[in-house]
C-alpha positions in Angstrom: -5.6 -7.7 32.3 -9.3 -7.0 32.9 -11.3 -5.4 30.0 -14.7 -3.8 30.5 -17.3 -2.4 28.1 -19.5 0.5 29.1 -23.1 1.2 28.2 -23.3 4.0 25.6 -24.9 7.2 27.1 -25.7 8.8 23.8 -29.5 8.7 23.2 -30.4 6.1 20.5 -26.9 4.5 20.3 -27.5 0.8 20.1 -23.9 -0.5 19.6 -21.7 -2.0 22.3 -17.9 -2.4 22.3 -17.8 -6.0 23.4 -20.2 -8.8 22.4 -20.5 -12.3 23.9 -18.7 -13.7 20.8 -15.8 -11.2 20.9 -15.5 -11.7 24.7 -14.6 -15.3 24.0 -11.7 -14.2 21.8 -10.5 -11.7 24.4 -10.5 -14.5 27.0 -8.3 -16.6 24.8 -5.8 -13.8 24.9 -5.7 -14.2 28.7 -8.0 -11.3 29.6 -10.9 -11.2 32.0 -14.0 -9.5 30.5 -16.5 -7.3 32.3 -19.5 -5.4 31.0 -22.0 -2.9 32.4 -25.5 -4.2 33.0 -27.7 -3.4 30.0 -24.8 -2.4 27.7 -25.8 -4.8 25.0 -29.6 -4.8 25.4 -30.2 -2.4 22.5 -28.1 -4.5 20.2 -30.0 -7.7 21.2 -27.4 -9.0 23.8 -28.9 -9.6 27.2 -26.9 -9.7 30.5 -27.6 -13.5 30.5 -26.0 -13.9 27.1 -22.8 -12.3 28.6 -22.9 -14.5 31.7 -23.1 -17.6 29.5 -20.0 -16.3 27.8 -18.2 -16.1 31.2 -18.4 -12.3 31.3 -18.8 -10.6 34.6 -21.8 -8.2 34.6 -21.5 -5.2 36.9 -24.2 -2.7 37.9 -23.0 0.6 36.6 -20.2 2.4 34.7 -18.3 3.4 37.9 -18.1 -0.2 39.0 -16.7 -1.3 35.6 -14.2 1.6 35.4 -13.0 0.8 38.9 -12.6 -2.9 38.3 -10.9 -3.0 34.9 -7.5 -2.1 33.4 -8.9 -1.4 29.8 -12.2 0.5 29.2 -13.9 -0.1 25.8 -16.5 2.2 24.3 -18.0 3.0 20.9 -18.7 6.7 21.0 -16.4 9.5 22.0 -16.0 9.3 25.8 -17.7 11.9 28.0 -15.5 14.1 30.1 -17.0 12.6 33.3 -16.1 9.1 32.1 -12.4 10.1 31.6 -12.4 11.8 35.0 -13.4 8.5 36.7 -10.4 6.7 35.1 -7.1 6.3 37.0 -3.5 6.7 35.9 -2.3 3.7 33.8 -5.7 2.7 32.5 -6.3 2.3 28.8 -9.3 3.6 27.0 -10.3 2.2 23.5 -13.1 4.1 21.6 -13.7 6.4 18.8 -12.0 9.7 19.8 -11.7 12.1 16.8 -8.7 13.9 18.4 -8.8 16.8 15.9 -12.2 17.9 17.2 -11.8 17.0 20.9 -8.7 18.8 22.1 -10.2 19.2 25.6 -10.7 15.5 26.0 -7.1 14.9 24.8 -5.9 17.2 27.6 -8.1 15.5 30.1 -6.7 12.1 29.1 -3.2 13.5 29.4 -3.9 15.0 32.9 -5.4 11.7 34.1 -2.3 9.8 32.8 -4.4 7.3 30.8 -3.6 5.7 27.5 -6.2 6.7 24.9 -6.5 4.6 21.8 -8.7 6.1 19.0 -10.2 3.5 16.8 -10.8 6.2 14.2 -7.0 6.7 13.9 -6.0 3.2 13.0 -3.7 3.6 10.0 -5.1 2.5 6.6 -2.5 -0.1 5.8 -3.0 -3.7 4.8 -2.0 -5.2 8.1 -4.5 -3.0 10.0 -7.5 -3.7 7.9 -8.9 -6.1 10.5 -8.8 -3.3 13.0 -10.2 -0.5 10.7 -13.4 0.4 12.6 -14.1 3.3 10.3 -14.3 1.0 7.3 -16.5 -1.5 9.3 -19.0 1.1 10.2 -18.9 2.8 6.8 -19.7 -0.6 5.2 -22.8 -0.9 7.3 -23.8 2.7 6.7 -23.5 2.2 2.9 -25.8 -0.8 3.1 -28.3 0.8 5.4 -28.4 4.0 3.3 -29.9 2.0 0.4 -32.4 0.3 2.7 -33.5 3.7 4.0 -33.7 5.1 0.4 -35.9 2.1 -0.6 -38.1 2.7 2.4 -38.7 6.3 1.4 -38.9 5.7 -2.4 -42.4 5.1 -3.7 -41.5 2.5 -6.4 -39.6 -0.6 -7.1 -35.8 -0.4 -7.5 -35.8 -3.2 -10.0 -37.4 -3.0 -13.4 -40.4 -5.2 -14.1 -42.5 -6.2 -17.1 -46.0 -7.4 -15.9 -49.4 -7.9 -17.4 -50.5 -4.7 -15.8 -47.7 -2.7 -17.3 -44.0 -2.0 -17.5 -42.0 -0.6 -14.5 -38.6 1.0 -15.3 -35.7 0.4 -12.9 -34.8 3.2 -10.5 -31.8 5.3 -11.3 -29.4 5.7 -8.4 -26.4 8.0 -8.2 -23.7 7.2 -5.6 -21.3 10.1 -5.0 -18.0 8.8 -3.6 -16.7 5.3 -4.1 -15.0 4.6 -0.8 -16.1 1.8 1.6 -19.6 3.2 2.1 -20.0 4.1 -1.5 -19.0 0.6 -2.7 -21.3 -1.0 -0.2 -24.2 1.2 -1.5 -23.4 0.3 -5.1 -23.4 -3.4 -4.3 -26.7 -3.2 -2.4 -28.3 -1.1 -5.1 -27.3 -3.4 -8.0 -28.4 -6.5 -6.1 -31.8 -4.8 -5.7 -32.0 -4.4 -9.5 -31.5 -0.6 -9.8 -29.6 1.1 -12.6 -26.6 2.5 -10.7 -24.3 5.3 -11.6 -21.3 6.3 -9.4 -18.9 9.2 -9.3 -15.5 9.6 -7.5 -12.7 12.1 -7.9 -10.2 9.2 -8.0 -10.2 7.8 -11.6 -8.5 4.6 -10.4 -11.7 3.4 -8.7 -13.6 3.3 -12.0 -12.6 -0.3 -12.5 -14.0 -1.2 -9.0 -17.2 0.6 -9.8 -17.7 -1.1 -13.1 -16.8 -4.6 -11.7 -19.8 -4.2 -9.3 -22.2 -3.6 -12.2 -22.5 0.2 -11.9 -21.6 2.8 -14.5 -18.8 5.2 -13.8 -19.7 8.9 -14.3 -16.7 10.1 -16.3 -15.8 13.8 -15.9 -13.9 15.2 -18.9 -11.5 17.3 -16.9 -7.7 17.1 -16.9 -6.4 17.3 -13.4 -3.5 15.3 -11.8 -5.1 13.1 -9.2 -3.5 13.0 -5.7 -2.2 9.5 -4.7 -4.4 8.1 -2.0 -1.3 7.2 0.1 -0.8 10.9 0.7 -4.2 11.4 2.2 -4.5 8.2 4.3 -6.5 6.4 1.6 -9.1 9.2 1.2 -9.9 11.4 -1.8 -7.9 14.7 -1.7 -9.7 18.0 -1.9 -10.2 19.1 -5.5 -9.3 22.4 -7.2 -12.0 25.1 -7.7 -11.9 24.4 -11.4 -12.5 20.7 -10.9 -15.3 21.4 -8.4 -17.1 23.6 -10.9 -16.8 20.9 -13.6 -18.1 18.4 -11.0 -21.1 20.5 -10.1 -21.9 21.1 -13.8 -22.0 17.3 -14.3 -24.3 16.8 -11.3 -26.7 19.5 -12.6 -27.0 17.4 -15.8 -27.7 14.2 -13.9 -30.1 15.7 -11.2 -33.3 15.6 -13.3 -32.7 11.9 -14.3 -31.9 10.5 -10.9 -34.5 8.9 -8.6 -32.1 8.3 -5.6 -28.9 10.1 -4.7 -26.6 8.7 -2.0 -23.7 11.0 -1.0 -20.7 9.6 0.9 -18.0 12.2 0.6 -16.5 12.7 4.0 -12.9 12.8 5.4 -12.6 12.3 9.2 -11.6 15.6 10.8 -12.9 17.9 8.1 -16.3 19.4 7.2 -18.2 17.7 4.5 -17.9 19.3 1.1 -21.2 20.6 -0.4 -21.7 18.6 -3.6 -25.5 18.6 -4.1 -26.7 22.2 -4.1 -30.2 23.6 -3.7 -30.8 24.1 -7.4 -29.9 20.4 -8.0 -32.5 19.4 -5.4 -35.1 21.6 -7.1 -34.3 20.0 -10.5 -35.1 16.5 -9.2 -38.4 14.7 -9.7 -41.1 14.7 -7.0 -40.7 11.5 -4.9 -36.9 11.4 -5.4 -34.7 10.6 -2.4 -31.4 11.9 -1.2 -29.5 10.0 1.5 -26.6 12.1 3.0 -24.1 10.0 4.8 -22.0 13.1 5.6 -24.8 14.7 7.6 -22.8 14.6 10.9 -20.3 17.0 9.5 -22.7 19.4 7.7 -23.7 17.2 4.8 -22.9 16.9 1.1 -26.4 18.2 0.3 -27.0 21.9 0.9 -30.5 21.3 2.4 -29.5 18.4 4.7 -30.6 18.7 8.4 -28.7 16.4 10.7 -30.7 13.6 12.3 -33.9 14.6 10.4 -35.9 13.5 7.4 -36.8 16.6 5.4 -39.3 16.9 2.5 -38.7 19.8 0.2 -41.4 21.9 -1.5 -41.0 19.9 -4.8 -41.4 16.6 -2.9 -37.8 15.5 -2.6 -37.0 13.5 0.6 -33.7 14.3 2.2 -32.5 11.9 4.9 -29.8 13.2 7.2 -29.6 10.5 9.8 -26.3 10.2 11.6 -26.8 6.8 13.1 -26.9 4.4 10.1 -24.5 1.9 11.7 -26.4 2.1 15.0 -29.7 1.2 13.2 -28.1 -2.2 12.7 -26.9 -2.5 16.2 -26.3 -6.2 16.4 -24.3 -6.4 13.2 -22.4 -3.2 13.9 -21.5 -4.4 17.4 -20.2 -7.7 16.2 -17.9 -6.0 13.6 -16.7 -3.3 16.0 -16.2 -5.9 18.7 -14.0 -7.9 16.3 -12.0 -4.7 15.4 -11.3 -4.2 19.2 -10.4 -7.9 19.8 -7.9 -7.8 16.8 -6.4 -4.6 18.3 -6.1 -6.3 21.7 -4.4 -9.3 19.9 -1.7 -6.8 18.7 -1.5 -5.4 22.2 -1.1 -8.9 23.7 1.4 -10.6 21.4 2.2 -13.4 23.9 -1.5 -14.2 24.6 -0.7 -14.2 28.3 -3.1 -11.4 29.3 -0.3 -8.8 29.6 -0.5 -5.7 27.5 2.7 -4.7 25.7 2.0 -1.1 24.4 4.7 -1.1 21.7 5.0 2.5 20.4 7.4 1.3 17.7 4.5 -0.6 16.0 2.9 1.5 13.2 -0.6 0.5 14.0 -0.4 0.9 17.8 1.5 4.2 17.5 -0.9 5.6 14.9 -4.0 4.8 17.0 -2.6 6.0 20.3 -3.5 9.7 20.9 -2.5 10.0 24.6 0.1 8.0 26.5 2.1 8.4 29.7 1.0 12.0 30.5 1.6 13.1 27.0 -0.5 13.9 23.9 0.8 11.6 21.1 -1.4 12.9 18.4 -0.8 13.5 15.5 1.3 10.4 14.9 4.3 10.2 12.5 3.6 8.9 9.0 3.6 5.1 9.0 6.6 3.3 7.4 4.2 1.5 5.1 2.2 3.8 2.7 -1.5 3.6 2.8 -3.6 2.5 -0.2 -1.4 3.9 -2.9 -3.2 4.5 -6.2 -2.5 1.9 -8.9 -1.0 3.1 -12.1 -3.6 2.9 -14.9 -3.1 -0.1 -17.2 -1.8 0.7 -20.6 -4.4 0.1 -23.3 -3.3 -2.3 -26.1 -2.9 -0.6 -29.4 -5.6 -1.4 -31.9 -3.9 -3.0 -35.0 -4.9 -2.1 -38.5 -6.0 -5.0 -40.8 -2.6 -4.8 -42.6 -0.6 -4.9 -39.3 -2.8 -7.8 -38.0 -2.1 -9.8 -41.2 1.6 -9.1 -41.1 1.7 -10.2 -37.5 -0.1 -13.5 -38.4 2.3 -14.2 -41.3 5.3 -13.6 -39.0 3.9 -15.9 -36.3 3.2 -18.6 -39.0 6.8 -18.3 -40.3 8.3 -18.5 -36.8 6.2 -21.6 -35.9 7.0 -23.3 -39.2 10.7 -22.7 -38.7 10.6 -24.1 -35.2 8.7 -27.3 -36.4 11.1 -27.9 -39.3 14.1 -27.5 -37.0 12.7 -30.0 -34.6 11.8 -32.5 -37.3 15.3 -32.2 -38.8 17.0 -32.8 -35.4 14.7 -35.7 -34.8 15.5 -37.3 -38.1 19.3 -36.9 -37.4 18.8 -38.6 -34.0 16.8 -41.4 -35.6 19.5 -42.0 -38.2 22.3 -42.1 -35.6 20.3 -44.5 -33.5 19.5 -46.6 -36.6 23.2 -47.0 -37.3 23.7 -49.1 -34.1 20.2 -50.4 -33.2 18.5 -53.6 -34.7 15.6 -53.2 -37.1 13.1 -54.7 -34.5 14.0 -52.0 -32.0 13.8 -49.2 -34.5 10.1 -50.0 -35.5 9.1 -49.7 -31.8 11.3 -46.7 -31.2 9.8 -44.8 -34.1 6.2 -45.4 -32.9 7.3 -44.3 -29.4 8.8 -41.1 -30.6 5.8 -40.2 -32.8 3.4 -41.0 -29.9 5.4 -38.7 -27.6 5.5 -35.9 -30.2 1.7 -36.1 -31.1 0.8 -36.2 -27.4 3.0 -33.3 -26.5 1.6 -31.1 -29.3 -2.0 -32.0 -28.4 -1.7 -31.3 -24.7 0.6 -28.2 -25.2 -2.0 -26.4 -27.3 -4.8 -26.8 -24.7 -5.6 -23.6 -22.8 -4.2 -23.6 -19.2 -7.6 -23.1 -17.7 -8.7 -26.4 -19.2 -5.7 -28.5 -18.1 -7.2 -29.8 -14.9 -10.6 -31.0 -16.2 -9.1 -32.2 -19.5 -6.3 -34.2 -17.8 -8.8 -35.7 -15.3 -10.8 -37.4 -18.1 -8.1 -38.0 -20.7 -5.9 -39.8 -18.2 -8.2 -42.7 -18.9 -6.0 -43.1 -22.1 -3.4 -44.5 -19.7 -5.3 -47.8 -20.2 -3.3 -48.2 -23.4 -0.1 -48.2 -21.4 -1.5 -51.0 -19.2 -2.2 -53.1 -22.3 1.3 -52.5 -23.6 2.8 -53.3 -20.2 0.8 -56.6 -19.9 2.1 -57.7 -23.3 5.6 -57.2 -22.1 5.3 -58.5 -18.6 5.6 -62.1 -19.7 9.1 -61.4 -21.1 12.0 -63.6 -20.0 14.0 -60.6 -18.9 13.6 -59.7 -15.2 14.2 -56.0 -16.0 11.4 -55.9 -18.5 9.0 -57.6 -16.0 9.9 -55.0 -13.3 9.4 -52.1 -15.7 6.1 -53.6 -16.9 4.8 -54.0 -13.4 5.7 -50.4 -12.5 3.9 -49.2 -15.7 0.7 -51.1 -14.7 0.9 -49.7 -11.2 1.4 -46.1 -12.2 -1.1 -46.2 -15.1 -3.7 -47.7 -12.8 -3.2 -44.9 -10.3 -3.5 -42.4 -13.1 -6.8 -43.9 -14.4 -8.5 -44.2 -11.0 -7.2 -40.9 -9.8 -8.4 -39.2 -13.0 -11.9 -40.4 -12.6 -12.0 -39.5 -8.8 -10.8 -36.0 -9.6 -13.4 -35.7 -12.4 -16.2 -36.9 -10.0 -15.2 -34.4 -7.3 -15.1 -31.5 -9.9 -18.5 -32.4 -11.2 -19.9 -32.5 -7.7 -18.8 -28.9 -7.2 -21.4 -27.8 -9.8 -24.2 -30.0 -8.4 -26.8 -28.8 -5.9 -26.5 -30.7 -2.7 
């Protein structure tokens, strides 16, 4: 099959669907790759870069569409682009079928197969094809960079001879992919980060990244993420009022607010109202990642930077991923080539559009003169919420003491039982064995018992480094074996030689492992 990437016609769009590196992977699947001249220039990929990757560069979009079997794009296709396609061709791009019914009908009439990268199911197997998450990750990172560019102070706190600078306080609303990326970037820049999400199960993720979870004291049964495709479900009016009340408390304290609450196919919920903006300090910054769908902030203007009367900067850009065109193109190109790998299971360049596959079926919105959107629910649930871990009950001093006494009694009973059994075994052996054997046998048993107790009580996390260095004790075994190797019995000689061999391997191996482990902690 022949795959071709078109140049994006949207003004300012810097991404491209196929990069020189992703083209190499597509060629390994047996496909020939084509690209429109200048398609990657805004992302930093020249036509010569594509030619070096054995990609055929054609003059315009019409030539590419006419030459290939699969057309790859980033943005939603134009009606004119679909009209140029012929029956049986495949289109891969963002599509947003819920908002583009006319394009769906056009794809149906043309008889093309339309694959929407925004409809890839959010299941574990499809994570490598999840273009929405790839772009959200970049948008979350870039939102912090834009905020820092518009914020007039440091993010990190500093104590200098000229004075003390407090850290910036950042609130991230929504802890999805974009929100977690924003949290990670903000904490790495030294800011004091707070984060809120309607899903209480993400609190652990937020705190693990160094942010503080904004807890809302409101009893409401959270909807499992599997029921909403991994996104937060709409909240009740009562929960929304409690949420807004909490935000009004936080607004005067925050220097930067980053809002990420958006579900594909729906209008963005208004979470940061006009009175909250008015309560913020002059010089504060709001970055609204939901601006494309109306915005989470009431005063957001799509694609514009607005400064309010009280000096708050509101950024409503809708091209955060495109502002990092090279990185975004690489990730999106990888999403497409992974999807093509599923479409080409035999790696022979022949596409097998298996509509029984959850991922392929979920992303296919038009196929064989039929609209196949919306898809049936996948057999594998998407991102089910984890059950909260039960907290251990705090013991009272009396209960703790009783527990320790019970544990001591149990351990004492076990040790006494083992000693009694050992004594019985020694007596039975002593009835038939000579005295010279018994003296050696008793030393052997005591050595085994002491060694077992010492090693058994070491924490499991310390076993590898501890064993690596204490294996040198095996030299004692070598000495004992050398003393016995001169015996007149051939069986004793063989056993002694084997003991020397195995103990030697143990010693040298232990020191080699220790050396390698220590090297892991040394700067090269």
